[in-house]
Structure formats: C-alpha cells, structure tokens
C-alpha positions as CSV (number, residue, x, y, z in Angstrom):
1,X,2.4,28.1,-1.8
2,X,2.8,25.0,0.3
3,X,0.9,21.9,0.3
4,X,-0.9,22.2,3.6
5,X,-3.1,24.9,5.0
6,X,-2.1,28.1,2.9
7,X,-4.7,30.8,3.6
8,X,-4.7,33.9,1.4
9,X,-6.0,35.9,4.4
10,X,-4.2,35.0,7.7
11,X,-7.6,35.9,9.4
12,X,-9.6,33.4,7.8
13,X,-9.0,29.9,9.2
14,X,-11.9,28.2,7.7
15,X,-10.9,24.8,6.4
16,X,-13.1,25.3,3.2
17,X,-10.8,28.2,2.2
18,X,-7.5,26.4,2.8
19,X,-5.3,25.2,-0.1
20,X,-5.0,21.9,1.1
21,X,-4.0,20.1,-2.2
22,X,-1.3,21.5,-4.7
23,X,0.2,19.2,-7.1
24,X,2.3,19.6,-10.5
25,X,3.1,16.8,-12.9
26,X,3.1,15.3,-16.4
27,X,0.6,13.4,-18.4
28,X,0.5,11.6,-21.8
29,X,-2.4,13.0,-24.1
30,X,-3.3,10.7,-27.0
31,X,-6.0,10.8,-29.7
32,X,-8.8,8.3,-29.2
33,X,-12.0,7.2,-31.0
34,X,-15.2,8.5,-29.3
35,X,-18.2,7.2,-31.2
36,X,-16.0,5.1,-33.8
37,X,-12.6,3.8,-33.9
38,X,-9.4,5.6,-34.5
39,X,-6.0,4.3,-35.6
40,X,-3.0,6.1,-34.8
41,X,0.1,4.8,-36.6
42,X,2.6,7.0,-34.3
43,X,3.2,10.2,-32.6
44,X,6.1,12.5,-33.4
45,X,5.0,14.9,-30.5
46,X,3.0,13.8,-27.4
47,X,3.5,15.6,-24.1
48,X,1.2,17.3,-21.3
49,X,1.6,19.4,-18.0
50,X,-0.8,19.9,-15.2
51,X,-1.1,22.2,-12.1
52,X,-3.9,21.0,-9.5
53,X,-4.8,23.4,-6.9
54,X,-7.7,22.0,-4.8
55,X,-10.3,20.7,-7.3
56,X,-9.1,23.0,-10.2
57,X,-6.8,21.6,-12.9
58,X,-5.0,23.3,-15.4
59,X,-3.7,21.2,-18.3
60,X,-1.5,22.1,-21.2
61,X,-0.5,19.7,-24.0
62,X,0.6,19.1,-27.6
63,X,0.0,16.3,-30.0
64,X,1.3,15.5,-33.5
65,X,0.5,12.1,-35.0
66,X,-0.3,10.1,-38.0
67,X,-3.9,9.0,-38.0
68,X,-4.7,6.4,-40.7
69,X,-7.5,6.7,-43.1
70,X,-9.6,3.7,-41.8
71,X,-10.6,5.8,-38.8
72,X,-14.3,6.6,-38.6
73,X,-16.6,8.5,-36.0
74,X,-15.6,11.3,-33.8
75,X,-12.6,11.6,-31.4
76,X,-11.5,12.7,-28.1
77,X,-7.9,13.5,-26.4
78,X,-7.4,10.9,-23.6
79,X,-5.2,11.0,-20.5
80,X,-6.3,13.9,-18.6
81,X,-4.6,13.6,-15.3
82,X,-7.8,13.6,-13.0
83,X,-11.3,12.6,-13.7
84,X,-13.6,15.4,-14.7
85,X,-16.3,16.4,-12.1
86,X,-19.9,15.3,-12.7
87,X,-20.6,19.1,-12.8
88,X,-17.7,20.0,-14.9
89,X,-19.8,21.0,-17.9
90,X,-18.4,24.1,-19.6
91,X,-14.6,23.2,-19.2
92,X,-13.0,24.1,-22.4
93,X,-9.5,23.5,-23.5
94,X,-8.6,26.2,-26.1
95,X,-6.3,25.0,-28.9
96,X,-4.1,26.3,-31.5
97,X,-3.9,24.1,-34.6
98,X,-1.1,23.8,-36.9
99,X,0.0,21.8,-40.1
100,X,-1.9,19.9,-42.5
101,X,-5.3,19.3,-41.0
102,X,-8.3,18.6,-43.4
103,X,-10.5,20.1,-40.7
104,X,-8.8,21.0,-37.5
105,X,-10.6,21.1,-34.1
106,X,-11.6,24.4,-32.8
107,X,-11.9,23.5,-29.0
108,X,-11.9,20.4,-26.8
109,X,-14.3,20.2,-23.9
110,X,-13.7,18.1,-20.9
111,X,-16.2,15.2,-20.6
112,X,-17.8,14.7,-17.3
113,X,-16.8,11.5,-15.2
114,X,-14.0,10.8,-17.6
115,X,-10.4,11.6,-18.3
116,X,-10.9,12.9,-22.0
117,X,-11.6,16.0,-23.7
118,X,-14.0,15.8,-26.8
119,X,-12.8,17.4,-30.0
120,X,-15.4,20.2,-31.4
121,X,-15.9,21.8,-34.6
122,X,-18.1,24.4,-35.9
123,X,-18.5,26.6,-33.0
124,X,-16.7,29.9,-34.4
125,X,-18.6,32.7,-35.4
126,X,-20.2,32.1,-39.0
127,X,-19.9,28.4,-38.8
128,X,-22.9,26.3,-40.2
129,X,-23.2,24.0,-37.4
130,X,-21.8,22.8,-34.1
131,X,-20.5,19.2,-34.2
132,X,-18.0,16.8,-32.6
133,X,-14.8,16.5,-34.3
134,X,-14.8,13.8,-37.0
135,X,-12.1,11.5,-37.4
136,X,-12.1,11.9,-41.1
137,X,-10.7,15.6,-40.3
138,X,-7.2,14.0,-39.7
139,X,-4.7,14.1,-42.6
140,X,-3.1,10.6,-42.8
141,X,0.0,11.8,-44.9
142,X,2.7,11.3,-42.2
143,X,3.5,11.8,-38.5
144,X,4.1,15.6,-38.9
145,X,0.3,16.2,-39.5
146,X,-2.5,16.9,-37.2
147,X,-0.5,19.0,-34.8
148,X,-2.4,20.6,-31.9
149,X,-1.5,22.5,-28.9
150,X,-3.9,23.2,-26.2
151,X,-4.5,24.4,-22.8
152,X,-7.4,25.0,-20.3
153,X,-9.0,24.1,-16.9
154,X,-11.5,21.8,-15.5
155,X,-12.8,20.7,-12.2
156,X,-12.2,17.5,-10.7
157,X,-14.2,15.6,-7.8
C-alpha cells in the first residue's frame, strides 16, 4: 500500500475509490469520568496502536490502573487518535477483561464527535439491563487491578 492513489482495481480511476490516506501510529488511552468524576492514582499498563485507512480507524489498546474509591458516575476511555464521526454510531471496541474488577466492562462504544469510547455493562445475553460502565465497578486495591485489553474500528470525519 502506498499513501497516495492506490487503487485495488487498476481500471477504476475514480478519486472516491482511491486510498489516499494511510497512517499508523500510537496513542495513549486513559480512564476518564463521563457523568461523574474518576481519580486514577496511576497506571502500570497504558498503551495503544492504530491504523487509519481513509476514514476508517482500527484501534487496539491495553490499560491497567488504580482507580480510587472516591470515583463516581460512569467512565470512558479517552485518547482515541481521531475524532469519531457524527454518523459513527454502532462503532464497538470489544474487550477482554482480566484481573480484579468488581464489575468489568463488556464493551466500549465510540462516542460521536469526541475522542472517547464509553464503557458499557449489561449487554450480554441474560443480563438484566444495559447500562453505562459505573466507576464503582473499579477495584481500588492496587495498580495491578482493572486490566482491560480492547480492539475495534470506528469512522472518523
């Protein structure tokens, strides 16, 4: 792939079908408050990578941090490398959770016109209700708690 004018079909020269924007890089995810406040005492793991092709962004990341007991409300993961498109609904970052959550998030959804993904709980088969991830779900014991690995795609403007 090249950054300028790659066409999967050489007979198709339409500008709309050209791959004119390819980029790879890193980003730094972080837990942040959404509807309340969140206090992170520190991270022992905080990393992200992305690939952008046109207006489609693939992200992957990992977080492990100590969130203190005085956190309230719901939470997001901030730092997405590009702003989520206005029509970006339905963009889901799947996650694998590990170690010491009180209630771990099930997914993160990209929030339109922002660079955050909202934590979601209660959306698996058999769950009683769908909710945003609550800050009281964090285990405040130490920096080895609240570990999450995630990946997914979203559209940017």
